[in-house]
Wavefront OBJ file of the C-alpha trace (Angstrom):
o trace
v -28.671 -0.592 -16.534
v -26.968 -1.277 -19.841
v -26.352 -4.950 -20.637
v -22.545 -4.586 -20.872
v -22.425 -2.562 -17.660
v -24.557 -5.181 -15.914
v -22.236 -7.939 -17.194
v -19.132 -6.082 -15.958
v -20.659 -5.585 -12.504
v -21.685 -9.260 -12.333
v -18.154 -10.348 -13.273
v -16.728 -8.163 -10.497
v -19.216 -9.558 -7.981
v -18.359 -13.088 -9.103
v -14.670 -12.365 -8.582
v -15.334 -10.865 -5.155
v -17.430 -13.789 -3.883
v -15.730 -16.796 -5.527
v -12.096 -15.985 -6.385
v -11.077 -13.299 -3.881
v -11.652 -15.491 -0.776
v -9.194 -18.021 -2.214
v -6.517 -15.331 -2.655
v -6.861 -13.769 0.794
v -6.851 -10.136 1.972
v -4.022 -8.618 -0.047
v -5.418 -5.288 -1.235
v -3.402 -2.281 -0.058
v -6.233 0.140 -0.774
v -9.514 0.970 0.916
v -12.033 0.289 -0.553
v -10.717 -2.866 -2.164
v -10.076 -2.830 -5.896
v -13.186 -4.882 -6.662
v -15.422 -2.612 -4.560
v -13.801 0.439 -6.183
v -14.391 -0.980 -9.666
v -18.042 -1.776 -8.945
v -18.697 1.704 -7.544
v -16.806 3.406 -10.391
v -18.790 1.513 -13.007
v -22.170 2.194 -11.415
v -21.335 5.862 -10.739
v -19.545 6.851 -13.957
v -20.653 4.296 -16.539
v -18.780 1.690 -18.540
v -16.125 3.841 -20.229
v -15.070 6.276 -17.509
v -15.694 3.755 -14.723
v -13.653 1.179 -16.623
v -10.828 3.686 -17.063
v -10.855 4.607 -13.355
v -10.832 0.910 -12.437
v -7.924 0.164 -14.785
v -5.931 3.076 -13.321
v -6.587 1.797 -9.804
v -5.588 -1.783 -10.633
v -2.452 -0.404 -12.296
v -1.449 1.075 -8.924
v -1.592 -2.346 -7.250
v 2.087 -3.119 -6.888
v 4.490 -3.413 -3.965
v 5.992 0.054 -4.486
v 2.711 1.967 -4.102
v 1.791 3.065 -0.591
v -1.937 2.342 -0.974
v -4.348 3.803 1.567
v -7.755 5.440 1.297
v -8.707 6.073 -2.336
v -12.421 6.767 -2.899
v -14.101 6.904 -6.307
v -14.242 10.536 -7.461
v -17.734 11.965 -7.518
v -19.132 12.989 -10.909
v -18.835 16.665 -11.736
v -22.264 18.224 -11.918
v -22.645 21.338 -14.073
v -23.748 24.430 -12.122
v -27.420 25.296 -12.385
v -28.169 28.704 -13.939
l 1 2 3 4 5 6 7 8 9 10 11 12 13 14 15 16 17 18 19 20 21 22 23 24 25 26 27 28 29 30 31 32 33 34 35 36 37 38 39 40 41 42 43 44 45 46 47 48 49 50 51 52 53 54 55 56 57 58 59 60 61 62 63 64 65 66 67 68 69 70 71 72 73 74 75 76 77 78 79 80
């Protein structure tokens, strides 16, 4: 794992285990935004995973319905 990717994942895990319990269960999405961000980063890498995470966090507002929103699977090129 790349050092910056590892650092980003560790920061997310730190948020999830130390800060999130103090804030309570407020996420309107499943999986939670921190779980989504961790999976997006490990699945798609730092740039695309970071972009997907930022888009998801941008949807966290009272006017969005929320609900089930999984991380999109990477597109694999067809084998010849």
